[in-house]
PABALO-722900 format. One record per atom (N, C-alpha, C): x, y, z; residue in three letters. Coordinates in steps of 0.001 Angstrom, whole numbers, padded with zeros to 6 digits, always signed. Layout:
// PABALO-722900
XYZALA/...
// end
This chain:
// PABALO-722900
-159030+055636+058563MET/-159080+055176+057175MET/-158565+056240+056221MET/-159014+057462+056456LYS/-158558+058578+055612LYS/-157046+058773+055750LYS/-156551+058574+056961LEU/-155121+058745+057186LEU/-154315+057731+056369LEU/-154778+056470+056335LYS/-154089+055442+055574LYS/-154091+055757+054082LYS/-155235+056267+053590GLN/-155326+056622+052170GLN/-154379+057778+051847GLN/-154274+058725+052767TYR/-153394+059890+052572TYR/-151930+059446+052496TYR/-151554+058532+053397ILE/-150182+058030+053386ILE/-149895+057288+052095ILE/-150903+056475+051643ARG/-150743+055723+050402ARG/-150532+056663+049221ARG/-151266+057758+049184ILE/-151135+058750+048113ILE/-149748+059376+048129ILE/-149260+059726+049330LEU/-147931+060326+049449LEU/-146848+059382+048915LEU/-147017+058102+049250ILE/-146028+057126+048795ILE/-146011+057040+047274ILE/-147190+057002+046678ILE/-147293+056895+045214ILE/-146723+058133+044553ILE/-147115+059294+045057VAL/-146621+060554+044487VAL/-145118+060667+044652VAL/-144658+060320+045884GLY/-143209+060419+046145GLY/-142421+059515+045253GLY/-142923+058268+045061THR/-142219+057320+044201THR/-142168+057815+042771THR/-143277+058372+042322GLY/-143316+058914+040958GLY/-142378+060072+040791GLY/-142281+060916+041811THR/-141401+062085+041740THR/-139952+061666+041618THR/-139547+060711+042483PHE/-138158+060261+042434PHE/-137854+059543+041129PHE/-138861+058847+040604GLY/-138653+058136+039354GLY/-138417+059073+038201GLY/-138966+060279+038265CYS/-138803+061228+037169CYS/-137523+062049+037298CYS/-136935+062078+038502ASN/-135759+062922+038746ASN/-134664+062101+039414ASN/-134240+061053+038736GLU/-133208+060207+039304GLU/-131899+060980+039425GLU/-131253+060890+040594PRO/-129972+061584+040752PRO/-128896+060932+039900PRO/-127852+061689+039556ASP/-126740+061131+038801ASP/-126048+060073+039642ASP/-125793+058937+039057ILE/-125117+057856+039760ILE/-123636+057924+039418ILE/-122747+058058+040415PRO/-121311+058158+040129PRO/-120786+056879+039525PRO/-119858+057022+038607THR/-119201+055890+037962THR/-117697+056021+038120THR/-116985+055044+037616ALA/-115523+055079+037689ALA/-114963+056306+036983ALA/-115667+056789+035969ASP/-115198+057965+035240ASP/-115185+059217+036101ASP/-115984+059209+037182ASP/-116071+060379+038052ASP/-114993+060389+039136ASP/-114212+059313+039241HIS/-113214+059219+040299HIS/-112129+060275+040094HIS/-111651+060850+041196PHE/-110673+061940+041075PHE/-109331+061457+040532PHE/-109098+060142+040538LEU/-107868+059613+039963LEU/-108036+059175+038510LEU/-109181+059486+037937ASN/-109417+059142+036538ASN/-108823+060232+035637ASN/-107513+060205+035511TYR/-106822+061172+034656TYR/-105494+060574+034219TYR/-104923+061149+033208GLU/-103619+060727+032729GLU/-102561+061706+033233GLU/-101485+061176+033763ILE/-100383+062038+034202ILE/-099645+062513+032967ILE/-099569+063808+032745PRO/-098923+064296+031518PRO/-097427+064005+031520PRO/-096871+063693+030376PRO/-095421+063492+030308PRO/-094691+064810+030527PRO/-093659+064762+031347VAL/-092849+065946+031624VAL/-091556+065818+030831VAL/-091339+066652+029850PRO/-090135+066512+029026PRO/-088855+066742+029834PRO/-087824+066009+029487VAL/-086521+066171+030145VAL/-085779+067283+029415VAL/-085953+068489+029899GLU/-085362+069657+029239GLU/-084076+070115+029909GLU/-083773+069533+031055THR/-082547+069852+031772THR/-082121+068620+032552THR/-080856+068541+032916ASP/-080390+067415+033716ASP/-080884+067548+035150ASP/-081406+066458+035688TYR/-081783+066408+037103TYR/-080586+065892+037899TYR/-080528+066259+039164VAL/-079420+065860+040034VAL/-079870+064644+040832VAL/-079298+063499+040521VAL/-079740+062229+041102VAL/-078738+061751+042149VAL/-079233+061601+043368GLY/-078437+061015+044443GLY/-078962+059634+044756GLY/-078081+058642+044869ALA/-078505+057255+045091ALA/-078042+056774+046464ALA/-078979+056273+047253LEU/-078617+055658+048528LEU/-077754+054427+048259LEU/-076614+054390+048906TYR/-075676+053271+048740TYR/-075679+052487+050041TYR/-076175+051243+049966ASP/-076417+050478+051184ASP/-075226+049642+051621ASP/-075170+049477+052922ARG/-074210+048574+053533ARG/-075005+047396+054089ARG/-074624+046177+053762PHE/-075478+045040+054105PHE/-074699+043736+054050PHE/-075300+042700+054602GLU/-074805+041344+054465GLU/-075741+040592+053530GLU/-075169+039833+052614TRP/-075973+039159+051594TRP/-076954+038177+052214TRP/-078200+038233+051732ASN/-079215+037259+052110ASN/-079277+036182+051025ASN/-079307+034944+051448SER/-079275+033842+050481SER/-080532+033771+049616SER/-081588+034513+050004ASN/-082835+034481+049244ASN/-082869+035485+048094ASN/-081823+036282+047948VAL/-081792+037247+046849VAL/-081838+036483+045529VAL/-082833+036762+044666PRO/-083013+035948+043458PRO/-082072+036280+042308PRO/-081483+037476+042318GLU/-080602+037868+041216GLU/-079147+037842+041657GLU/-078271+037964+040677THR/-076838+038022+040947THR/-076266+039289+040318THR/-075510+040081+041073PRO/-074905+041280+040500PRO/-073978+040934+039335PRO/-073905+041822+038383SER/-073003+041605+037246SER/-071550+041514+037701SER/-071238+042185+038816VAL/-069865+042162+039337VAL/-069616+040929+040183VAL/-070657+040101+040383GLY/-070542+038932+041247GLY/-070912+039278+042690GLY/-071087+038257+043512ILE/-071405+038476+044928ILE/-070214+039155+045599ILE/-070498+040233+046321TYR/-069408+040985+046940TYR/-069715+041261+048408TYR/-068729+041731+049126ASP/-068884+042025+050544ASP/-069575+043377+050695ASP/-070875+043341+050945GLY/-071632+044580+051070GLY/-071567+045185+052445GLY/-070873+044528+053366ASN/-070780+045035+054727ASN/-069450+045733+054993ASN/-068367+045159+054542MET/-067052+045741+054786MET/-066612+046668+053662MET/-067162+046467+052459GLY/-066760+047308+051339GLY/-065606+046708+050566GLY/-065645+046873+049258ASP/-064607+046333+048381ASP/-064263+047405+047358ASP/-063077+047989+047422PRO/-062702+049063+046498PRO/-062795+048651+045027PRO/-062455+047410+044719ALA/-062505+046957+043324ALA/-063944+046918+042819ALA/-064863+046485+043675VAL/-066278+046466+043309VAL/-066816+047884+043215VAL/-066415+048727+044166TYR/-066892+050119+044155TYR/-066459+050833+042881TYR/-065273+050517+042385ALA/-064803+051110+041132ALA/-065764+050773+039994ALA/-066275+049537+039986GLN/-067242+049143+038965GLN/-068602+049787+039206GLN/-068946+049987+040471HIS/-070199+050671+040793HIS/-070180+052114+040290HIS/-069028+052740+040366ILE/-068902+054108+039852ILE/-069128+054121+038342ILE/-068584+053138+037651ASP/-068810+053047+036205ASP/-070301+052863+035910ASP/-070968+052030+036692GLN/-072401+051817+036505GLN/-073193+053087+036815GLN/-072772+053800+037849ALA/-073440+055059+038194ALA/-073343+056049+037044ALA/-072210+056084+036396ASN/-072054+056952+035226ASN/-072984+056523+034098ASN/-073147+055225+033926THR/-074089+054718+032922THR/-075500+055201+033231THR/-075878+055177+034510GLY/-077234+055542+034911GLY/-077465+057023+035127GLY/-076442+057831+034996GLY/-076612+059262+035216GLY/-076765+059623+036683GLY/-076227+058791+037566ILE/-076244+059090+039006ILE/-075133+060090+039301ILE/-075503+061155+039998ASP/-074531+062225+040254ASP/-073725+062013+041530ASP/-074333+061360+042517TYR/-073602+061142+043769TYR/-074228+059991+044547TYR/-073401+059317+045333PHE/-073861+058279+046246PHE/-074096+058899+047624PHE/-074972+058259+048392ILE/-075272+058714+049751ILE/-074916+057582+050712ILE/-073953+057831+051599PHE/-073477+056838+052554PHE/-073987+057155+053965PHE/-074383+056133+054690THR/-074846+056308+056066THR/-073674+056525+057014THR/-073853+057491+057920LEU/-072882+057719+058997LEU/-073676+057880+060289LEU/-073513+056908+061188ARG/-074265+056930+062435ARG/-073568+057773+063495ARG/-074356+058253+064438SER/-073886+059166+065475SER/-072822+058542+066373SER/-071976+059384+066920THR/-070942+058944+067869THR/-071520+058597+069233THR/-072829+058748+069404VAL/-073422+058312+070668VAL/-073163+056818+070858VAL/-073026+056106+069750GLU/-072506+054732+069740GLU/-071222+054769+068908GLU/-070109+054992+069567MET/-068851+055247+068870MET/-068451+054098+067947MET/-068749+052874+068350ALA/-068383+051728+067515ALA/-069117+051790+066174ALA/-070379+052238+066171GLU/-071134+052354+064928GLU/-070549+053449+064047GLU/-070204+054575+064652PHE/-069603+055682+063899PHE/-068289+055245+063257PHE/-067465+054564+064018GLN/-066170+054124+063506GLN/-066330+053074+062403GLN/-067319+052195+062572SER/-067572+051171+061567SER/-068008+051787+060243SER/-068923+052759+060322ASP/-069377+053433+059101ASP/-068244+054228+058465ASP/-067446+054871+059282SER/-066304+055643+058768SER/-065322+054744+058030SER/-065077+053565+058592LEU/-064162+052615+057954LEU/-064729+052134+056627LEU/-066024+051874+056586PHE/-066669+051426+055354PHE/-066490+052463+054245PHE/-066737+053720+054582ILE/-066621+054793+053591ILE/-065175+054944+053119ILE/-064249+054944+054060SER/-062841+055119+053688SER/-062327+053938+052870SER/-062823+052731+053164THR/-062418+051554+052392THR/-062879+051676+050945THR/-064138+052082+050748LEU/-064643+052255+049382LEU/-063824+053285+048623LEU/-063409+054321+049329HIS/-062694+055411+048655HIS/-061239+055089+048351HIS/-060877+053853+048574GLN/-059574+053397+048103GLN/-059640+052966+046638GLN/-060849+052971+046072ALA/-061007+052621+044655ALA/-060227+053603+043790ALA/-059670+053102+042704SER/-058803+053928+041858SER/-059530+055134+041271SER/-060848+055035+041055ASN/-061608+056130+040442ASN/-062551+056809+041429ASN/-062328+056602+042730ALA/-063248+057128+043751ALA/-063404+058641+043653ALA/-062334+059325+043312GLY/-062394+060783+043236GLY/-063270+061300+042119GLY/-063637+060417+041177GLU/-064478+060832+040054GLU/-065964+060825+040402GLU/-066324+060238+041553MET/-067722+060105+041946MET/-068001+060946+043180MET/-068982+061823+043090LYS/-069351+062626+044255LYS/-070129+061762+045248LYS/-070132+062219+046489TYR/-070875+061507+047520TYR/-071350+062489+048589TYR/-072336+062043+049365ALA/-072839+062823+050496ALA/-073080+061858+051642ALA/-073240+062404+052831LEU/-073485+061589+054014LEU/-074957+061623+054396LEU/-075439+060475+054867SER/-076766+060383+055460SER/-076560+060247+056959SER/-076861+061313+057693TYR/-076634+061319+059138TYR/-077768+060584+059840TYR/-077403+059555+060616ASN/-078381+058732+061328ASN/-078167+058892+062828ASN/-079126+059537+063491PHE/-079038+059779+064937PHE/-079943+058831+065723PHE/-080425+057758+065056GLY/-081385+056860+065676GLY/-080931+056279+067000GLY/-079636+056051+067161SER/-079118+055459+068399SER/-079235+056396+069591SER/-079593+057660+069358MET/-079816+058582+070477MET/-081085+058220+071255MET/-081997+057478+070610GLY/-083209+057058+071301GLY/-084142+058192+071662GLY/-084249+059187+070799LEU/-085082+060351+071102LEU/-086559+060026+070946LEU/-087395+060730+071689SER/-088843+060595+071608SER/-089463+061880+072126SER/-090783+061943+072082SER/-091463+063150+072578SER/-091211+063357+074068SER/-090876+062283+074766ASN/-090576+062386+076196ASN/-089082+062394+076484ASN/-088285+062208+075439ASP/-086824+062181+075591ASP/-086223+063052+074499ASP/-086275+064341+074701ARG/-085824+065279+073683ARG/-084325+065518+073789ARG/-083756+065939+072683ILE/-082301+065996+072582ILE/-081677+066907+073634ILE/-082326+068009+073959GLU/-081796+068911+074992GLU/-081879+068266+076365GLU/-083045+067651+076646ASP/-083262+067052+077959ASP/-082341+065861+078203ASP/-081935+065181+077123GLU/-081040+064041+077246GLU/-079566+064448+077248GLU/-079310+065748+077126GLY/-077935+066242+077132GLY/-077135+065837+075909GLY/-077838+065661+074765LEU/-077181+065156+073564LEU/-076922+066225+072498LEU/-077235+067473+072801VAL/-076937+068532+071828VAL/-075437+068606+071538VAL/-074558+068539+072552PRO/-073120+068556+072251PRO/-072690+067397+071345PRO/-073310+066224+071533THR/-072989+065080+070671THR/-073429+065352+069240THR/-074626+065891+069085PHE/-075164+066248+067769PHE/-074219+067213+067054PHE/-073778+068233+067743LEU/-072880+069215+067149LEU/-071508+068612+066849LEU/-071036+067762+067759LYS/-069728+067131+067567LYS/-069753+066192+066364LYS/-070885+065492+066179ASP/-071015+064597+065026ASP/-070744+065354+063730ASP/-071331+066541+063604PHE/-071143+067325+062380PHE/-069727+067878+062285PHE/-069157+068229+063394GLU/-067773+068708+063375GLU/-066837+067605+062871GLU/-067144+066358+063260LEU/-066321+065236+062833LEU/-066510+064914+061348LEU/-067570+065444+060754MET/-067783+065255+059319MET/-066943+066217+058481MET/-066343+067191+059106LEU/-065619+068239+058385LEU/-064595+067695+057394LEU/-063782+066660+057744PRO/-062832+066140+056753PRO/-063510+065622+055491PRO/-064722+065059+055642TYR/-065468+064631+054455TYR/-065879+065848+053630TYR/-066444+066837+054313PHE/-066938+068031+053624PHE/-065840+068741+052842PHE/-064619+068610+053290GLN/-063501+069318+052665GLN/-062932+068581+051454GLN/-063420+067373+051197GLN/-062925+066628+050046GLN/-063522+067191+048763GLN/-062725+067165+047709ALA/-063121+067782+046441ALA/-064355+067138+045835ALA/-064582+065853+046123ASN/-065720+065157+045510ASN/-066918+065049+046450ASN/-066934+065858+047518TYR/-068127+065866+048372TYR/-069209+066702+047680TYR/-070450+066251+047762MET/-071561+066859+047038MET/-071966+068203+047639MET/-072155+069180+046764ALA/-072616+070501+047192ALA/-073643+071021+046208ALA/-074536+071852+046689ILE/-075541+072518+045862ILE/-075369+074020+046057ILE/-075002+074700+044972ASP/-074733+076142+045057ASP/-073748+076454+046180ASP/-072735+075605+046300GLY/-071699+075823+047298GLY/-072062+075359+048697GLY/-073265+074835+048877LYS/-073703+074361+050197LYS/-073543+072843+050280LYS/-072991+072388+051389ILE/-072686+070983+051600ILE/-073974+070192+051882ILE/-074181+069112+051110VAL/-075403+068321+051233VAL/-075261+067273+052334VAL/-076231+067246+053241VAL/-076325+066177+054240VAL/-077773+065703+054276VAL/-077945+064406+054114TYR/-079261+063767+054179TYR/-079525+063439+055644TYR/-080640+063916+056185MET/-080970+063719+057592MET/-081969+062564+057706MET/-081473+061354+057935ALA/-082339+060179+058001ALA/-083308+060284+059180ALA/-084601+060086+058903GLY/-085609+060118+059964GLY/-085676+061423+060713GLY/-085485+062527+060012SER/-085370+063816+060709SER/-086661+064267+061381SER/-087806+063671+060995HIS/-089042+064007+061698HIS/-089010+063507+063138HIS/-088038+062653+063457ASN/-087889+062136+064814ASN/-086757+062808+065594ASN/-086268+063920+065074LEU/-085261+064667+065829LEU/-086002+065530+066858LEU/-086461+064883+067903PHE/-087281+065555+068922PHE/-086449+066588+069665PHE/-086973+067799+069697SER/-086255+068921+070285SER/-087249+069870+070939SER/-086791+070577+071948ASN/-087630+071604+072556ASN/-087793+072799+071632ASN/-086798+073000+070758ASP/-086825+074124+069821ASP/-085953+073760+068623ASP/-086580+073153+067600SER/-085817+072695+066445SER/-085123+073837+065721SER/-085821+074965+065600GLU/-085225+076104+064904GLU/-083936+076537+065591GLU/-083955+076616+066913ALA/-082760+077023+067655ALA/-081657+075973+067528ALA/-082050+074700+067553LEU/-081068+073613+067437LEU/-080350+073671+066097LEU/-081110+073796+065015TYR/-080506+073843+063690TYR/-079704+075128+063486TYR/-080168+076219+064077GLN/-079412+077462+063965GLN/-078066+077334+064656GLN/-078067+076643+065786GLN/-076811+076406+066495GLN/-075875+075562+065633GLN/-076441+074552+064978LEU/-075639+073710+064086LEU/-075076+074521+062931LEU/-075918+075300+062289ARG/-075465+076077+061133ARG/-074411+077109+061530ARG/-074592+077712+062681SER/-073617+078704+063150SER/-072266+078051+063406SER/-072304+076874+064026GLN/-071052+076156+064281GLN/-070335+075829+062981GLN/-071079+075262+062011MET/-070450+074845+060766MET/-070028+076040+059919MET/-070796+077116+059986SER/-070408+078325+059272SER/-069076+078853+059802SER/-068911+078750+061106GLY/-067648+079165+061711GLY/-066480+078312+061262GLY/-066795+077092+060802LEU/-065754+076187+060284LEU/-065638+076284+058765LEU/-066355+077252+058199GLY/-066263+077481+056757GLY/-067201+076639+055926GLY/-068264+076097+056537VAL/-069184+075203+055830VAL/-070613+075724+055918VAL/-071245+075903+054763GLU/-072673+076196+054718GLU/-073390+074902+054332GLU/-074461+074587+055036LEU/-075127+073303+054870LEU/-076376+073389+053995LEU/-076608+072323+053229TYR/-077885+072099+052544TYR/-078416+070789+053085TYR/-079426+070862+053960LEU/-079929+069701+054674LEU/-081218+069188+054037LEU/-081245+067882+053740ILE/-082439+067235+053199ILE/-083050+066381+054301ILE/-084199+066814+054818GLY/-084874+066076+055880GLY/-085705+064944+055312GLY/-085720+063820+056018GLU/-086482+062652+055566GLU/-087639+062381+056515GLU/-088799+062013+055956GLN/-089895+061516+056774GLN/-090428+060233+056146GLN/-091245+059506+056909THR/-091724+058208+056446THR/-092667+058347+055257THR/-092816+057251+054520ASP/-093684+057214+053345ASP/-095154+057161+053760ASP/-096030+057522+052821TRP/-097483+057438+052993TRP/-097960+058178+054244TRP/-097375+059323+054513THR/-097759+060089+055696THR/-098100+061520+055311THR/-098980+062154+056082PRO/-099224+063590+055908PRO/-098015+064352+056425PRO/-098002+065663+056322PRO/-096854+066435+056827PRO/-096574+066132+058298PRO/-095409+065549+058557LEU/-095056+065194+059929LEU/-094251+066316+060577LEU/-094922+067075+061400ARG/-094245+068108+062196ARG/-093466+069092+061325ARG/-094040+069476+060187TYR/-093347+070438+059326TYR/-092932+071678+060115TYR/-093895+072257+060802SER/-093603+073505+061499SER/-092665+073293+062676SER/-092652+072083+063246MET/-091830+071809+064429MET/-090444+071283+064084MET/-090333+070525+062998ARG/-089071+069834+062715ARG/-088342+070324+061476ARG/-089049+070934+060533PHE/-088440+071254+059249PHE/-088314+072745+058958PHE/-089308+073526+059349VAL/-089324+074948+059002VAL/-088210+075673+059750VAL/-087442+076483+059001ASN/-086276+077183+059556ASN/-085272+076196+060162ASN/-085242+075002+059614ALA/-084345+073957+060099ALA/-083601+073319+058930ALA/-084341+072576+058068VAL/-083725+071956+056899VAL/-083998+072818+055669VAL/-083404+072414+054549ASP/-083595+073150+053295ASP/-084593+072468+052374ASP/-084735+071150+052541ALA/-085613+070372+051670ALA/-086124+069164+052443ALA/-087188+068565+051920VAL/-087792+067389+052561VAL/-088041+066323+051510VAL/-087812+065071+051884THR/-088131+063935+051029THR/-088864+062888+051840THR/-089374+061858+051155HIS/-090007+060720+051806HIS/-089208+059460+051514HIS/-089372+058481+052373ARG/-088901+057151+051999ARG/-089755+056663+050828ARG/-089270+055657+050135THR/-089955+055197+048932THR/-091423+054853+049180THR/-092284+055264+048260TYR/-093710+054959+048337TYR/-094028+053557+047807TYR/-093016+052805+047392LEU/-093264+051462+046868LEU/-093550+050451+047971LEU/-093344+050824+049217ASP/-093589+049911+050339ASP/-095072+049988+050706ASP/-095870+049026+050220ILE/-097331+049107+050323ILE/-097896+047843+050972ILE/-098707+048027+052012GLU/-099385+046897+052635GLU/-100484+046373+051707GLU/-100734+045073+051762LYS/-101706+044476+050849LYS/-103143+044934+051111LYS/-103404+045477+052286ILE/-104745+046015+052539ILE/-104974+047309+051760ILE/-103896+047901+051255GLU/-103985+049149+050491GLU/-103977+048817+048998GLU/-104979+048064+048564TYR/-105026+047588+047177TYR/-105100+048751+046193TYR/-105853+049800+046561ASP/-106001+050927+045642ASP/-104668+051620+045398ASP/-103829+051688+046417ARG/-102513+052302+046233ARG/-101686+051507+045229ARG/-101830+050198+045289MET/-101034+049343+044421MET/-101453+049487+042963MET/-102759+049457+042696ILE/-103203+049449+041296ILE/-103130+050842+040666ILE/-103046+051882+041476MET/-102945+053250+040949MET/-101761+053973+041581MET/-100652+053248+041729LEU/-099522+053751+042510LEU/-099005+055101+042029LEU/-098733+055216+040735ASN/-098138+056462+040256ASN/-099102+057641+040371ASN/-100394+057388+040243LYS/-101365+058473+040424LYS/-101435+058883+041892LYS/-101354+057913+042788TYR/-101306+058241+044210TYR/-100048+059058+044524TYR/-098929+058655+043939CYS/-097691+059413+044140CYS/-097842+060833+043604CYS/-098450+060952+042441ASP/-098659+062274+041845ASP/-099470+063164+042773ASP/-100550+062630+043322GLN/-101395+063402+044229GLN/-100644+063759+045522GLN/-100005+062759+046118ALA/-099335+062972+047402ALA/-098134+063894+047269ALA/-097284+063626+046273TRP/-096073+064431+046124TRP/-096407+065876+045748TRP/-097407+066050+044911THR/-097812+067414+044550THR/-098307+068160+045776THR/-099076+067461+046605TYR/-099556+068087+047843TYR/-098393+068528+048723TYR/-097421+067636+048921HIS/-096276+067967+049769HIS/-095430+069078+049145HIS/-095262+069019+047836GLN/-094488+070071+047166GLN/-095109+071438+047421GLN/-096429+071520+047271GLU/-097116+072803+047454GLU/-097115+073228+048916GLU/-097306+072274+049827ALA/-097301+072605+051252ALA/-095934+073109+051689ALA/-094879+072447+051220LEU/-093524+072856+051593LEU/-093156+074203+050993LEU/-093641+074480+049787ALA/-093338+075763+049144ALA/-093845+076925+049990ALA/-094943+076716+050701ASN/-095475+077761+051573ASN/-094517+078096+052707ASN/-093628+077139+053029TYR/-092638+077343+054089TYR/-091265+077699+053532TYR/-091171+077836+052215GLY/-089885+078126+051604GLY/-088967+076925+051555GLY/-089547+075713+051577LEU/-088759+074481+051533LEU/-088949+073784+050185LEU/-087925+073075+049770GLU/-087960+072360+048498GLU/-088383+070914+048726GLU/-089141+070359+047781TYR/-089491+068943+047866TYR/-088570+068139+046962TYR/-088074+067020+047504VAL/-087189+066136+046753VAL/-087849+064760+046668VAL/-088353+064359+045509PRO/-088989+063046+045397PRO/-087975+061910+045468PRO/-088399+060810+046070THR/-087577+059600+046124THR/-088224+058527+045264THR/-087463+057972+044336VAL/-087971+056925+043447VAL/-087248+055614+043732VAL/-087882+054520+043319ALA/-087260+053200+043425ALA/-087715+052367+042234ALA/-086882+051449+041758PRO/-087263+050655+040593PRO/-088156+049475+040934PRO/-088149+049027+042199SER/-088851+047807+042584SER/-088723+047637+044089SER/-089402+046586+044610ILE/-089249+046255+046034ILE/-089729+044824+046257ILE/-089034+044129+047149ASN/-089426+042758+047502ASN/-089154+042524+048986ASN/-090130+042833+049838PRO/-089910+042691+051285PRO/-089841+041249+051757PRO/-090203+040290+050897THR/-090194+038888+051317THR/-088804+038267+051275THR/-087838+038957+050698ILE/-086477+038411+050621ILE/-085924+038174+052021ILE/-086103+039137+052898THR/-085591+039007+054264THR/-086646+038568+055260THR/-087918+038573+054849ASN/-088996+038171+055750ASN/-090097+037501+054937ASN/-090066+036175+054917SER/-091007+035431+054072SER/-092460+035620+054503SER/-092692+036069+055725THR/-094063+036277+056207THR/-094553+037700+055982THR/-093695+038552+055428ASN/-094108+039930+055177ASN/-095266+039961+054186ASN/-096295+040719+054520THR/-097507+040744+053679THR/-097579+041948+052751THR/-096526+042759+052719ASN/-096548+043885+051790ASN/-096346+043392+050355ASN/-096755+044226+049407TYR/-096685+043850+047998TYR/-095240+043701+047527TYR/-095045+042770+046620VAL/-093801+042673+045862VAL/-094030+043411+044550VAL/-093196+044388+044273ILE/-093274+045128+043014ILE/-092035+044761+042195ILE/-092263+043948+041189GLU/-091150+043481+040369GLU/-090636+044601+039461GLU/-089438+044419+038970LYS/-088864+045404+038063LYS/-089625+045408+036739LYS/-090024+046579+036317ASP/-090745+046760+035066ASP/-090317+048105+034494ASP/-089726+048102+033332ALA/-089140+049319+032766ALA/-090182+050407+032544ALA/-091363+050031+032058GLN/-092392+051031+031804GLN/-092888+051663+033103GLN/-093127+050814+034113PHE/-093556+051357+035403PHE/-092512+052318+035956PHE/-091244+051909+035911PHE/-090188+052743+036480PHE/-090085+054071+035735PHE/-090224+054042+034426ALA/-090187+055278+033644ALA/-091338+056201+034037ALA/-092534+055643+034219GLU/-093683+056447+034615GLU/-093507+056995+036025GLU/-092905+056200+036901HIS/-092628+056633+038276HIS/-091659+057819+038263HIS/-090641+057729+037424CYS/-089663+058823+037309CYS/-090313+060075+036724CYS/-091259+059895+035818ASN/-091965+061036+035235ASN/-092703+061832+036310ASN/-093338+061135+037251VAL/-094018+061817+038363VAL/-092999+062591+039194VAL/-091829+061992+039407ALA/-090789+062673+040173ALA/-090336+063954+039479ALA/-090185+063909+038165ARG/-089800+065122+037432ARG/-090858+066210+037616ARG/-092102+065809+037653LYS/-093222+066747+037759LYS/-093172+067566+039050LYS/-092645+066964+040128VAL/-092679+067647+041429VAL/-091306+068087+041922VAL/-090260+067735+041195SER/-088920+068130+041625SER/-088788+069644+041632SER/-088130+070176+042665GLY/-088066+071618+042884GLY/-087044+072341+042027GLY/-086704+073536+042450SER/-085854+074426+041646SER/-084459+073864+041407SER/-083958+073070+042350ASN/-082630+072481+042186ASN/-082647+071170+041424ASN/-083858+070736+041009LYS/-084026+069513+040213LYS/-083386+068308+040890LYS/-083652+068153+042190LEU/-083079+067049+042952LEU/-084009+065844+042965LEU/-083416+064659+042876VAL/-084138+063390+042957VAL/-083276+062426+043763VAL/-083927+061623+044623ILE/-083220+060587+045373ILE/-083639+059226+044827ILE/-082663+058331+044659LEU/-082923+056964+044227LEU/-082717+056016+045404LEU/-083747+055205+045684ASP/-083658+054200+046737ASP/-083882+052824+046099ASP/-082812+052131+045764SER/-081440+052482+046068SER/-080545+051944+044964SER/-079248+052216+045093PHE/-078333+051670+044102PHE/-078159+050169+044300PHE/-078015+049725+045558ASN/-077617+048325+045780ASN/-078294+047662+046978ASN/-079541+047997+047256ASP/-080246+047329+048353ASP/-080854+046022+047843ASP/-080003+045027+047656TRP/-080419+043733+047119TRP/-081353+043001+048076TRP/-081136+043164+049369ASN/-081944+042428+050346ASN/-083389+042899+050406ASN/-083670+044082+049885ALA/-085049+044572+049820ALA/-085564+044589+048382ALA/-084737+044122+047449GLY/-085155+044097+046050GLY/-085318+045474+045445GLY/-084634+046493+045983LYS/-084773+047869+045499LYS/-083600+048293+044624LYS/-082642+047391+044408GLN/-081409+047773+043729GLN/-081648+048107+042260GLN/-080823+049060+041790ILE/-080788+049371+040358ILE/-079464+048908+039760ILE/-078569+048464+040618GLU/-077270+047953+040185GLU/-077437+046885+039111GLU/-076510+046834+038192SER/-076542+045869+037093SER/-076547+044434+037619SER/-077371+043585+036972ALA/-077475+042179+037358ALA/-077307+041290+036129ALA/-076985+040029+036358THR/-076819+039106+035245THR/-078141+038864+034526THR/-079267+039043+035224SER/-080582+038770+034636SER/-081109+039922+033790SER/-080917+041174+034242TYR/-081479+042317+033510TYR/-080423+043316+033042TYR/-079161+043014+033289GLY/-078078+043872+032805GLY/-078172+045298+033289GLY/-077945+046252+032374ASP/-077979+047684+032702ASP/-079342+048313+032395ASP/-080360+047493+032178GLU/-081638+048016+031692GLU/-082166+049164+032545GLU/-082145+049017+033851PHE/-082773+050032+034694PHE/-081842+051217+034949PHE/-080553+051002+034824LEU/-079621+052132+034807LEU/-079882+052992+033572LEU/-080131+052337+032454ASN/-080418+053072+031217ASN/-081731+053835+031310ASN/-082750+053213+031917VAL/-084026+053916+032111VAL/-083813+055143+032986VAL/-083036+054991+034039LEU/-082777+056111+034950LEU/-082149+057283+034202LEU/-081144+056996+033387ARG/-080502+058068+032619ARG/-081481+058712+031650ARG/-082261+057903+030946GLN/-083226+058451+029996GLN/-084240+059361+030672GLN/-084586+059070+031915GLN/-085618+059816+032613GLN/-085122+061088+033276GLN/-083808+061197+033504PHE/-083313+062355+034260PHE/-082165+063097+033612PHE/-081721+062664+032452LYS/-080643+063362+031771LYS/-081058+063717+030345LYS/-080606+064866+029887VAL/-080955+065326+028545VAL/-080370+064381+027506VAL/-079144+063958+027717ASN/-078492+063032+026770ASN/-078160+061726+027460ASN/
// end
């Protein structure tokens, strides 16, 4: 009986104690994303490179280019001439063209023909460009590394074959170093990435070319093999666009630019510890349902204010060379294009210029 009374007393005392010292209850105001991203003034011109896509038109594309429907697979010099004019409107400094490895020679030749066809445009020499090297057809993996597959000579030969591009007056360079975008470079599986890249740089240096390599990794990921794939290998790292969001990631969608601010700042600081530059990738919109009606990722429609705020975050984390990648100039099939359309005109080209150019 005494024991029951003692327990009853403890309960009463304990309840009274907790009632007098209620712990602070967290609210939305306490969330770490409850802050305003400060505006970053445009005090200098940023260097904007735009991915230029090769594609076949999908009939589900809801907009129409201002230049009309064109052959996005074979290339049209007359259309490209107008694209250069639009790029100048948007303050785009250079286009980025895909060039696939000679491990599939037909793909390499097809991409080469596409690039050369575009450069028949009357004003092609006025627009700088860079190559996006795609080695995906090598089929590399953690169990199939480039050395073990005997593909190092192919890798080196691919870059040697790029030399005629590098020697053109309008090829993009940073401080005299030739820019090459390394698509999916976190998947360049190697027994020794540092040695592989050193071999590449030595070869190209012997041909009179110093390289500035921008490595790419997937979006919404932590550092993917920084020490194994990027350090003492590439010069800078970027991500694919963060606008590609699964619907289960609702918080990312409603606070997208704050998530980008947190993630990009983290990567910028982590890369700085390795002496690498971070290059943010921005996009004006995305619509994955155009090519796949069952895709459950979010559709992010074009919105000038959102795009301006997205670009502001990019300015905040852009490195010493003030580099920014745009994804993309003309990816109509994914709804990521910034190219002028009959529905919205040059609106987003103008936003791009306002966000990255002094004038």
